[in-house]
Biopython code that builds the backbone (N, CA, C, O; Angstrom):
import numpy as np
from Bio.PDB.StructureBuilder import StructureBuilder

atoms = [
    (1, "MET", "N", (0.816, -1.213, -0.008)),
    (1, "MET", "CA", (-0.015, 0.011, 0.000)),
    (1, "MET", "C", (0.854, 1.263, -0.006)),
    (1, "MET", "O", (0.440, 2.307, -0.510)),
    (2, "ARG", "N", (2.041, 1.163, 0.544)),
    (2, "ARG", "CA", (2.919, 2.360, 0.621)),
    (2, "ARG", "C", (3.214, 2.892, -0.796)),
    (2, "ARG", "O", (3.183, 4.101, -1.024)),
    (3, "ILE", "N", (3.501, 1.973, -1.753)),
    (3, "ILE", "CA", (3.800, 2.408, -3.110)),
    (3, "ILE", "C", (2.581, 3.092, -3.739)),
    (3, "ILE", "O", (2.700, 4.113, -4.416)),
    (4, "THR", "N", (1.411, 2.501, -3.496)),
    (4, "THR", "CA", (0.161, 3.108, -4.023)),
    (4, "THR", "C", (-0.032, 4.490, -3.456)),
    (4, "THR", "O", (-0.418, 5.414, -4.171)),
    (5, "ASN", "N", (0.241, 4.642, -2.147)),
    (5, "ASN", "CA", (0.075, 5.969, -1.519)),
    (5, "ASN", "C", (1.056, 6.977, -2.141)),
    (5, "ASN", "O", (0.682, 8.117, -2.417)),
    (6, "LEU", "N", (2.278, 6.565, -2.355)),
    (6, "LEU", "CA", (3.303, 7.457, -2.932)),
    (6, "LEU", "C", (2.928, 7.845, -4.393)),
    (6, "LEU", "O", (3.042, 9.005, -4.787)),
    (7, "VAL", "N", (2.481, 6.842, -5.172)),
    (7, "VAL", "CA", (2.093, 7.132, -6.566)),
    (7, "VAL", "C", (0.934, 8.076, -6.623)),
    (7, "VAL", "O", (0.938, 9.053, -7.372)),
    (8, "THR", "N", (-0.104, 7.765, -5.790)),
    (8, "THR", "CA", (-1.294, 8.653, -5.808)),
    (8, "THR", "C", (-0.969, 10.055, -5.353)),
    (8, "THR", "O", (-1.467, 11.034, -5.909)),
    (9, "LEU", "N", (-0.128, 10.148, -4.338)),
    (9, "LEU", "CA", (0.312, 11.501, -3.888)),
    (9, "LEU", "C", (1.035, 12.245, -4.981)),
    (9, "LEU", "O", (0.792, 13.432, -5.196)),
    (10, "ALA", "N", (1.922, 11.561, -5.673)),
    (10, "ALA", "CA", (2.656, 12.164, -6.807)),
    (10, "ALA", "C", (1.690, 12.656, -7.872)),
    (10, "ALA", "O", (1.851, 13.755, -8.403)),
    (11, "LEU", "N", (0.675, 11.833, -8.189)),
    (11, "LEU", "CA", (-0.303, 12.230, -9.220)),
    (11, "LEU", "C", (-1.136, 13.475, -8.764)),
    (11, "LEU", "O", (-1.456, 14.360, -9.557)),
    (12, "ILE", "N", (-1.454, 13.489, -7.485)),
    (12, "ILE", "CA", (-2.196, 14.671, -6.949)),
    (12, "ILE", "C", (-1.333, 15.935, -7.058)),
    (12, "ILE", "O", (-1.795, 17.002, -7.462)),
    (13, "ILE", "N", (-0.106, 15.772, -6.693)),
    (13, "ILE", "CA", (0.821, 16.941, -6.823)),
    (13, "ILE", "C", (0.908, 17.404, -8.246)),
    (13, "ILE", "O", (0.825, 18.601, -8.522)),
    (14, "LEU", "N", (1.082, 16.433, -9.193)),
    (14, "LEU", "CA", (1.129, 16.789, -10.585)),
    (14, "LEU", "C", (-0.120, 17.534, -11.040)),
    (14, "LEU", "O", (-0.054, 18.531, -11.759)),
    (15, "GLY", "N", (-1.273, 17.008, -10.589)),
    (15, "GLY", "CA", (-2.547, 17.661, -10.941)),
    (15, "GLY", "C", (-2.643, 19.047, -10.341)),
    (15, "GLY", "O", (-3.135, 19.970, -10.989)),
    (16, "GLY", "N", (-2.182, 19.204, -9.120)),
    (16, "GLY", "CA", (-2.201, 20.528, -8.467)),
    (16, "GLY", "C", (-1.308, 21.515, -9.177)),
    (16, "GLY", "O", (-1.675, 22.676, -9.355)),
    (17, "LEU", "N", (-0.147, 21.065, -9.582)),
    (17, "LEU", "CA", (0.760, 21.945, -10.329)),
    (17, "LEU", "C", (0.165, 22.330, -11.688)),
    (17, "LEU", "O", (0.349, 23.454, -12.153)),
    (18, "ASN", "N", (-0.554, 21.386, -12.325)),
    (18, "ASN", "CA", (-1.202, 21.695, -13.583)),
    (18, "ASN", "C", (-2.271, 22.790, -13.362)),
    (18, "ASN", "O", (-2.380, 23.737, -14.140)),
    (19, "TRP", "N", (-3.063, 22.627, -12.265)),
    (19, "TRP", "CA", (-4.039, 23.678, -11.937)),
    (19, "TRP", "C", (-3.394, 25.032, -11.689)),
    (19, "TRP", "O", (-3.911, 26.064, -12.117)),
    (20, "LEU", "N", (-2.275, 25.021, -11.004)),
    (20, "LEU", "CA", (-1.548, 26.249, -10.739)),
    (20, "LEU", "C", (-1.132, 26.921, -12.080)),
    (20, "LEU", "O", (-1.277, 28.128, -12.273)),
    (21, "SER", "N", (-0.621, 26.086, -12.969)),
    (21, "SER", "CA", (-0.190, 26.578, -14.309)),
    (21, "SER", "C", (-1.397, 27.148, -15.080)),
    (21, "SER", "O", (-1.289, 28.174, -15.751)),
    (22, "MET", "N", (-2.522, 26.474, -14.972)),
    (22, "MET", "CA", (-3.711, 26.925, -15.671)),
    (22, "MET", "C", (-4.221, 28.231, -15.071)),
    (22, "MET", "O", (-4.660, 29.124, -15.796)),
    (23, "GLY", "N", (-4.162, 28.340, -13.724)),
    (23, "GLY", "CA", (-4.673, 29.541, -13.090)),
    (23, "GLY", "C", (-3.767, 30.739, -13.314)),
    (23, "GLY", "O", (-4.242, 31.860, -13.495)),
    (24, "VAL", "N", (-2.472, 30.503, -13.303)),
    (24, "VAL", "CA", (-1.531, 31.654, -13.421)),
    (24, "VAL", "C", (-1.299, 32.008, -14.851)),
    (24, "VAL", "O", (-1.314, 33.191, -15.190)),
    (25, "ALA", "N", (-1.080, 31.026, -15.731)),
    (25, "ALA", "CA", (-0.678, 31.320, -17.100)),
    (25, "ALA", "C", (-1.703, 30.871, -18.134)),
    (25, "ALA", "O", (-1.528, 31.137, -19.323)),
    (26, "GLY", "N", (-2.775, 30.193, -17.704)),
    (26, "GLY", "CA", (-3.714, 29.675, -18.669)),
    (26, "GLY", "C", (-3.149, 28.559, -19.535)),
    (26, "GLY", "O", (-3.611, 28.348, -20.656)),
    (27, "PHE", "N", (-2.151, 27.842, -19.023)),
    (27, "PHE", "CA", (-1.452, 26.830, -19.768)),
    (27, "PHE", "C", (-1.724, 25.438, -19.147)),
    (27, "PHE", "O", (-1.464, 25.226, -17.963)),
    (28, "ASP", "N", (-2.235, 24.518, -19.937)),
    (28, "ASP", "CA", (-2.530, 23.159, -19.495)),
    (28, "ASP", "C", (-1.330, 22.277, -19.783)),
    (28, "ASP", "O", (-1.173, 21.817, -20.914)),
    (29, "ILE", "N", (-0.486, 22.030, -18.805)),
    (29, "ILE", "CA", (0.727, 21.216, -19.006)),
    (29, "ILE", "C", (0.396, 19.806, -19.406)),
    (29, "ILE", "O", (0.965, 19.257, -20.349)),
    (30, "ILE", "N", (-0.532, 19.227, -18.676)),
    (30, "ILE", "CA", (-0.899, 17.782, -18.952)),
    (30, "ILE", "C", (-1.487, 17.643, -20.342)),
    (30, "ILE", "O", (-1.097, 16.765, -21.112)),
    (31, "GLY", "N", (-2.413, 18.503, -20.649)),
    (31, "GLY", "CA", (-3.068, 18.480, -21.986)),
    (31, "GLY", "C", (-2.066, 18.650, -23.089)),
    (31, "GLY", "O", (-2.130, 17.963, -24.109)),
    (32, "THR", "N", (-1.125, 19.577, -22.891)),
    (32, "THR", "CA", (-0.119, 19.829, -23.927)),
    (32, "THR", "C", (0.840, 18.649, -24.059)),
    (32, "THR", "O", (1.182, 18.229, -25.165)),
    (33, "ALA", "N", (1.271, 18.119, -22.899)),
    (33, "ALA", "CA", (2.252, 17.005, -22.907)),
    (33, "ALA", "C", (1.643, 15.743, -23.535)),
    (33, "ALA", "O", (2.346, 14.990, -24.209)),
    (34, "LEU", "N", (0.364, 15.510, -23.322)),
    (34, "LEU", "CA", (-0.280, 14.306, -23.842)),
    (34, "LEU", "C", (-0.860, 14.475, -25.233)),
    (34, "LEU", "O", (-1.198, 13.496, -25.898)),
    (35, "GLY", "N", (-0.972, 15.714, -25.670)),
    (35, "GLY", "CA", (-1.431, 15.965, -27.047)),
    (35, "GLY", "C", (-2.903, 15.765, -27.267)),
    (35, "GLY", "O", (-3.647, 16.741, -27.368)),
    (36, "GLY", "N", (-3.342, 14.549, -27.344)),
    (36, "GLY", "CA", (-4.749, 14.234, -27.666)),
    (36, "GLY", "C", (-5.679, 14.502, -26.541)),
    (36, "GLY", "O", (-5.319, 14.314, -25.379)),
    (37, "ALA", "N", (-6.885, 14.941, -26.854)),
    (37, "ALA", "CA", (-7.885, 15.235, -25.838)),
    (37, "ALA", "C", (-8.274, 13.976, -25.030)),
    (37, "ALA", "O", (-8.502, 14.049, -23.823)),
    (38, "MET", "N", (-8.343, 12.836, -25.715)),
    (38, "MET", "CA", (-8.738, 11.614, -25.001)),
    (38, "MET", "C", (-7.618, 11.231, -23.986)),
    (38, "MET", "O", (-7.925, 10.832, -22.863)),
    (39, "LEU", "N", (-6.369, 11.348, -24.365)),
    (39, "LEU", "CA", (-5.316, 11.010, -23.418)),
    (39, "LEU", "C", (-5.283, 11.960, -22.251)),
    (39, "LEU", "O", (-5.035, 11.537, -21.122)),
    (40, "ALA", "N", (-5.519, 13.199, -22.480)),
    (40, "ALA", "CA", (-5.540, 14.184, -21.410)),
    (40, "ALA", "C", (-6.749, 13.886, -20.444)),
    (40, "ALA", "O", (-6.622, 13.973, -19.223)),
    (41, "ARG", "N", (-7.874, 13.546, -21.030)),
    (41, "ARG", "CA", (-9.025, 13.216, -20.178)),
    (41, "ARG", "C", (-8.761, 11.987, -19.363)),
    (41, "ARG", "O", (-9.136, 11.922, -18.192)),
    (42, "LEU", "N", (-8.126, 11.018, -19.953)),
    (42, "LEU", "CA", (-7.771, 9.806, -19.204)),
    (42, "LEU", "C", (-6.810, 10.163, -18.038)),
    (42, "LEU", "O", (-6.961, 9.650, -16.930)),
    (43, "ALA", "N", (-5.837, 11.034, -18.301)),
    (43, "ALA", "CA", (-4.929, 11.476, -17.256)),
    (43, "ALA", "C", (-5.675, 12.176, -16.123)),
    (43, "ALA", "O", (-5.365, 11.972, -14.949)),
    (44, "TYR", "N", (-6.670, 13.013, -16.482)),
    (44, "TYR", "CA", (-7.436, 13.711, -15.460)),
    (44, "TYR", "C", (-8.259, 12.713, -14.636)),
    (44, "TYR", "O", (-8.410, 12.904, -13.430)),
    (45, "VAL", "N", (-8.778, 11.689, -15.238)),
    (45, "VAL", "CA", (-9.559, 10.671, -14.523)),
    (45, "VAL", "C", (-8.631, 9.927, -13.550)),
    (45, "VAL", "O", (-8.997, 9.675, -12.402)),
    (46, "VAL", "N", (-7.427, 9.581, -14.025)),
    (46, "VAL", "CA", (-6.507, 8.875, -13.141)),
    (46, "VAL", "C", (-6.095, 9.733, -11.952)),
    (46, "VAL", "O", (-6.015, 9.253, -10.821)),
    (47, "ILE", "N", (-5.835, 11.010, -12.225)),
    (47, "ILE", "CA", (-5.500, 11.943, -11.137)),
    (47, "ILE", "C", (-6.677, 12.092, -10.153)),
    (47, "ILE", "O", (-6.485, 12.139, -8.938)),
    (48, "GLY", "N", (-7.870, 12.163, -10.696)),
    (48, "GLY", "CA", (-9.070, 12.246, -9.835)),
    (48, "GLY", "C", (-9.223, 10.999, -8.978)),
    (48, "GLY", "O", (-9.581, 11.099, -7.804)),
    (49, "LEU", "N", (-8.962, 9.841, -9.539)),
    (49, "LEU", "CA", (-9.061, 8.601, -8.750)),
    (49, "LEU", "C", (-7.959, 8.550, -7.702)),
    (49, "LEU", "O", (-8.163, 8.005, -6.617)),
    (50, "ALA", "N", (-6.784, 9.115, -8.013)),
    (50, "ALA", "CA", (-5.737, 9.226, -7.017)),
    (50, "ALA", "C", (-6.168, 10.085, -5.827)),
    (50, "ALA", "O", (-5.851, 9.797, -4.673)),
    (51, "ALA", "N", (-6.899, 11.144, -6.154)),
    (51, "ALA", "CA", (-7.398, 12.032, -5.065)),
    (51, "ALA", "C", (-8.408, 11.287, -4.224)),
    (51, "ALA", "O", (-8.404, 11.442, -3.003)),
    (52, "VAL", "N", (-9.295, 10.465, -4.834)),
    (52, "VAL", "CA", (-10.256, 9.677, -4.061)),
    (52, "VAL", "C", (-9.512, 8.701, -3.161)),
    (52, "VAL", "O", (-9.879, 8.535, -1.998)),
    (53, "TRP", "N", (-8.467, 8.049, -3.683)),
    (53, "TRP", "CA", (-7.667, 7.133, -2.899)),
    (53, "TRP", "C", (-7.055, 7.841, -1.654)),
    (53, "TRP", "O", (-7.023, 7.282, -0.558)),
    (54, "GLN", "N", (-6.587, 9.056, -1.862)),
    (54, "GLN", "CA", (-5.988, 9.812, -0.753)),
    (54, "GLN", "C", (-7.041, 10.322, 0.257)),
    (54, "GLN", "O", (-6.722, 10.593, 1.415)),
    (55, "LEU", "N", (-8.265, 10.443, -0.196)),
    (55, "LEU", "CA", (-9.324, 10.838, 0.756)),
    (55, "LEU", "C", (-9.695, 9.725, 1.713)),
    (55, "LEU", "O", (-10.153, 9.989, 2.825)),
    (56, "MET", "N", (-9.507, 8.502, 1.301)),
    (56, "MET", "CA", (-9.955, 7.369, 2.136)),
    (56, "MET", "C", (-9.385, 7.394, 3.541)),
    (56, "MET", "O", (-10.143, 7.192, 4.490)),
    (57, "PRO", "N", (-8.050, 7.639, 3.738)),
    (57, "PRO", "CA", (-7.558, 7.660, 5.097)),
    (57, "PRO", "C", (-8.241, 8.738, 5.975)),
    (57, "PRO", "O", (-8.431, 8.543, 7.176)),
    (58, "GLY", "N", (-8.596, 9.852, 5.363)),
    (58, "GLY", "CA", (-9.260, 10.931, 6.130)),
    (58, "GLY", "C", (-10.618, 10.484, 6.646)),
    (58, "GLY", "O", (-10.986, 10.751, 7.790)),
    (59, "PHE", "N", (-11.346, 9.807, 5.789)),
    (59, "PHE", "CA", (-12.666, 9.295, 6.213)),
    (59, "PHE", "C", (-12.528, 8.141, 7.215)),
    (59, "PHE", "O", (-13.309, 8.027, 8.161)),
    (60, "GLN", "N", (-11.531, 7.299, 6.990)),
    (60, "GLN", "CA", (-11.332, 6.129, 7.864)),
    (60, "GLN", "C", (-10.825, 6.561, 9.251)),
    (60, "GLN", "O", (-11.002, 5.839, 10.232)),
    (61, "SER", "N", (-10.212, 7.708, 9.320)),
    (61, "SER", "CA", (-9.641, 8.103, 10.613)),
    (61, "SER", "C", (-10.770, 8.455, 11.624)),
    (61, "SER", "O", (-10.522, 8.578, 12.824)),
    (62, "PHE", "N", (-11.979, 8.609, 11.121)),
    (62, "PHE", "CA", (-13.118, 8.862, 12.058)),
    (62, "PHE", "C", (-13.474, 7.566, 12.794)),
    (62, "PHE", "O", (-13.977, 7.600, 13.917)),
    (63, "THR", "N", (-13.207, 6.424, 12.149)),
    (63, "THR", "CA", (-13.590, 5.133, 12.789)),
    (63, "THR", "C", (-12.405, 4.279, 13.185)),
    (63, "THR", "O", (-12.544, 3.397, 14.033)),
    (64, "LEU", "N", (-11.242, 4.514, 12.597)),
    (64, "LEU", "CA", (-10.051, 3.756, 12.899)),
    (64, "LEU", "C", (-9.059, 4.715, 13.572)),
    (64, "LEU", "O", (-9.292, 5.923, 13.609)),
    (65, "GLY", "N", (-7.997, 4.198, 14.081)),
    (65, "GLY", "CA", (-6.876, 5.006, 14.543)),
    (65, "GLY", "C", (-6.243, 5.702, 13.363)),
    (65, "GLY", "O", (-6.307, 5.184, 12.248)),
    (66, "GLU", "N", (-5.640, 6.843, 13.560)),
    (66, "GLU", "CA", (-5.041, 7.615, 12.473)),
    (66, "GLU", "C", (-3.957, 6.813, 11.716)),
    (66, "GLU", "O", (-3.893, 6.858, 10.487)),
    (67, "VAL", "N", (-3.114, 6.086, 12.461)),
    (67, "VAL", "CA", (-2.022, 5.318, 11.813)),
    (67, "VAL", "C", (-2.607, 4.249, 10.932)),
    (67, "VAL", "O", (-2.137, 4.086, 9.806)),
    (68, "ASP", "N", (-3.627, 3.493, 11.382)),
    (68, "ASP", "CA", (-4.271, 2.479, 10.650)),
    (68, "ASP", "C", (-4.920, 3.078, 9.379)),
    (68, "ASP", "O", (-4.835, 2.501, 8.294)),
    (69, "ALA", "N", (-5.549, 4.214, 9.540)),
    (69, "ALA", "CA", (-6.210, 4.843, 8.380)),
    (69, "ALA", "C", (-5.176, 5.241, 7.314)),
    (69, "ALA", "O", (-5.421, 5.083, 6.118)),
    (70, "GLU", "N", (-4.016, 5.760, 7.759)),
    (70, "GLU", "CA", (-3.015, 6.149, 6.802)),
    (70, "GLU", "C", (-2.461, 4.944, 5.995)),
    (70, "GLU", "O", (-1.987, 5.078, 4.867)),
    (71, "ARG", "N", (-2.547, 3.819, 6.613)),
    (71, "ARG", "CA", (-2.063, 2.578, 5.933)),
    (71, "ARG", "C", (-3.166, 1.916, 5.131)),
    (71, "ARG", "O", (-2.920, 0.877, 4.517)),
    (72, "HIS", "N", (-4.361, 2.465, 5.108)),
    (72, "HIS", "CA", (-5.514, 1.920, 4.422)),
    (72, "HIS", "C", (-5.826, 0.511, 4.944)),
    (72, "HIS", "O", (-6.114, -0.400, 4.168)),
    (73, "ILE", "N", (-5.764, 0.353, 6.248)),
    (73, "ILE", "CA", (-6.068, -0.919, 6.889)),
    (73, "ILE", "C", (-7.552, -0.994, 7.077)),
    (73, "ILE", "O", (-8.168, -0.048, 7.569)),
    (74, "HIS", "N", (-8.147, -2.119, 6.689)),
    (74, "HIS", "CA", (-9.605, -2.298, 6.799)),
    (74, "HIS", "C", (-9.850, -3.285, 7.903)),
    (74, "HIS", "O", (-9.482, -4.454, 7.786)),
    (75, "HIS", "N", (-10.492, -2.819, 9.022)),
    (75, "HIS", "CA", (-10.870, -3.709, 10.061)),
    (75, "HIS", "C", (-12.274, -4.198, 9.859)),
    (75, "HIS", "O", (-13.161, -3.409, 9.532)),
    (76, "HIS", "N", (-12.497, -5.453, 10.040)),
    (76, "HIS", "CA", (-13.835, -5.994, 9.895)),
    (76, "HIS", "C", (-14.410, -6.269, 11.267)),
    (76, "HIS", "O", (-13.800, -6.981, 12.064)),
    (77, "SER", "N", (-15.604, -5.700, 11.561)),
    (77, "SER", "CA", (-16.221, -5.892, 12.856)),
    (77, "SER", "C", (-17.217, -7.011, 12.764)),
    (77, "SER", "O", (-17.862, -7.346, 13.757)),
]
sb = StructureBuilder()
sb.init_structure("model")
sb.init_model(0)
sb.init_chain("A")
sb.init_seg("    ")
for serial, (resi, resn, name, xyz) in enumerate(atoms, 1):
    if name == "N":
        sb.init_residue(resn, " ", resi, " ")
    sb.init_atom(name, np.array(xyz, "f"), 0.0, 1.0, " ", f" {name:<3s}", serial, name[0])
structure = sb.get_structure()
């Protein structure tokens, strides 16, 4: 799970930097780098799914301990 967390975090950072570039300069780095509209949309979906993955520990921390939530550990009651 640690590798998944690192990859999803990197994708979220990439997405955030792309939003910064779009907001400051009106330039879509990801769209330009990937060329085609379909590839760019796929990249945006993957980045969005990475964000959802990173949200899970936050929601789990309400019911699990914080450390367990960060590890995406699922306790079955």
